[in-house]
LOSELO-577026 format. One record per residue (C-alpha): residue in one letter; x, y, z. Coordinates in steps of 0.2 Angstrom, whole numbers, plus 2048, in hexadecimal, padded with zeros to 3 digits. Layout:
BEGIN
AXYZ...
***
This chain:
BEGIN
M800800800K8068127FCK80A81E80AF804830808H80B83E813Y80184D81AD80585C824I7F785F831S7F5868841I7EC861850E7E586C85EA7EB86686FK7F086D880T80186687FE80D85E872S80C84D87BE7F984E879A7FA852867D806844865A7FA83886DK7EC83E862M7F783B853T7FC82A858A7E982585BL7E482C84AT7F2823841T7EC81384AL7DA816844A7E0819833Q7EA809832K7DC7FE839L7CC805832S7C7806820P7C3817818I7B0813819E7B280E82BL7BC81E82FT7AF829826K7A182182FL7AA823840A7AE83683CH79B839837I795831847V7A183B852K79D84B849N78A849848D78483C855P788842867V77E83486EK787826865T79882F869A79383087BL78F81D87CA79F819873K7A9823880K7A081B88EY7A480A887L7B680F885G7B6815897V7BB827892
***
């Protein structure tokens, strides 16, 4: 599979928090298909009830 490089900025309180977010995002990108990622982003953006349930399930 090809690799593509992007320059992005992440909002965070500290650099270590930004690094943690980037690590999590790259893991999601590696493990989920584009369709799954798109659906996840849509739910997080538009469905606060499902997002709250997911956070509760994850313990966060």
